N, C-alpha and C positions, 0 to 999 in steps of 0.2 A: 887762546893758544896761540904762539906765533907759529909762522911756517916752519921755521927751523926746528922748533919743538916738535911740530907735527911730523917732520921728516924723521927726527931722530926716533920718535916712538914708534912709527911705522918699520923702520928699519932694525930697531931693537925687537919688535914683534916678530919679523921676518927671520931674524937670528934665532929668536926662540922657538920658532917651528922648525927650523934646520935642526937646531940641537935637538929638539923632540924627536925627529925622524930617526937622528943617530942614535938618541937613547932606545927609540922603538926597535931599531934594528939590533941594538947591542943586546938587548933582553930577550930576544928572539931564541938564542942558544940555552939560555937559561931556563926559558919556559919548557923548551923541549926536554930538557933534562930532569925537570921536576915532573913532566907526565911521565917520563919513563920511571923514575924512582917512585911514583905515587901509585902507579896503576900496574894492571897485568901487561905482558908482553902485547897480546892480543889487542888489549884497549889501547894501549901506547900507540900501536901501529894503525889504528883507526884514528885517534885523536890527533897525532902530532902532524899530518900532512895538511890538514885544513888550518890548523893553528899556524904553520908555517907560511901557508898562502897567505893567511889574514894579516899577520905581522910584517911579512915582507912587502907585500901591496901596500898596507897603511904607511908603513915605514918609508918606502920609496916615493909615494906620493906626497908626503910630508915635506920632502925635500924641494921639489919644483914650486910648491906652495910657499914655502918660506922663501925661496930665491925669487919668485914673482912679486911677493910683497915687499921685500928688501929693494927690488929693482925698480918698482913702479913709486916708491915712497916719494922722490924728489919732484916727481912729474905733476903738474896741475891739471892735467888733461882728463877728459871725461873717462877715457878707457882706465887710468890709474885710479881714479876715484872709484869705479865699478871694481876692479880688482881688489882694491883695499876693503870696500864694504862687503863684497861677496866673501871675501876671506873672514872678515870679522864676523859676520852672521853664522857661517860654517862653523868656524872655531868656537864660537861661543855657546853653541849646541853641544860640544863634546862633553863638558865637564858635567853638564846636566843630565846628558844621557848615561855618563858613567855611572853618576849616583843614583838615578832611576832604576837602571838595567842591573848594577852590580853591588849597590848599596856600599857599606864601608868594611867590608869582612876582607878586603884586600889590602888594607892601608898599613898591614904590618910587614909588606914585601917593599924593600927600599927603592928598587926600580919603578915600582908602581906609584909610590909617593912621588918621585922626583917626575914622573911622566904627568902625573896628575897636576901637580904644581906649576909645571912648565905649561901645561894646557890654559890653567886657570889665569897664568900672568899674561899669557899670550892674547888669551881671550879679552881680558879687561883692558889691557894696553890698546889692542886692536879696536875694540868698540868706542873707546874714547877717541883715539885718533882719527878713525875713518869716518866718525859722525859729528865731529866738533870742526866747525868751519875756523879755518885761521883768521885771526883778525888782521886788519889792515896793517901792513908794515911799512916802515920807512926803509931807507936806503941803508941805514946801518944793519937792521936784520936781515935783509936781502943778502947782503954781502956775506953774512955768516953762514947762509945756509947752502 
């Protein structure tokens, strides 16, 4: 893989993580409404606050994770490699954990499917870009990156 391809993949992954954070935050009110319509008022009052905390926290944390991945992409420095690899390993655990803990019963919810597919795409791209060494490039490839 060339350096410029690696940078594009890491930047694309960063954008996917940013998009995932936005989708996560956008889904939050829909899940609160679902809880309100599916449970009693007392149960909804107990379930909605922790769900809101979780969704808002995760959605907000995905935004800087995506930004840092995007920002670190063009740098060959050790700190940038650590960010890319730590993000890749972390994000790669998400689809596995979702399937293990939740199964496939929520795959009829469109926002869940979009979020899951974004996580899978980001994790595969991140793993590939973060752990593949760019091949030595000539001056033409360096000029494009």
